Phi, psi and omega in degrees: 000135178268163180304319181299336180261010184305316180253087184290328180231142180302328180292329176294319180295313181300316181296319178293320176296323176297314179298318178300312178298322179296322177295318179298312181300318182297315182290325178298317181289323179301323179269004176074030183259141175273163172299325180296317181292317179299315179301318178299315179297326182269350184061047175229173178280157175297324178300321179294316179300315179302313179299317177300312183296335179267001181080017182269354178221148176248094185292154176294161180309315182298327177286322176301316180295317179297320176300311181300316179300315180300328181271351179076029180231157174290149182306324181300334182294329180257348181269320189258134172297138178279000000 
């Protein structure tokens, strides 16, 4: 399989983005952080954090790393399904 065929169907991509967002939300709640505080740490809007958590945005790598740092976890913890 080539990289270009990684997401053969849009519903697969949406499902993975939802799971990604759920992992972020779970870790954010575990550390007792609000969406507002996470947005502040990332210098983004609360609406953007909300969209990511709902699977509505696919943030760039640098944002994923910043989210992980803000939550105190390695990026793999929020990227990869356990």
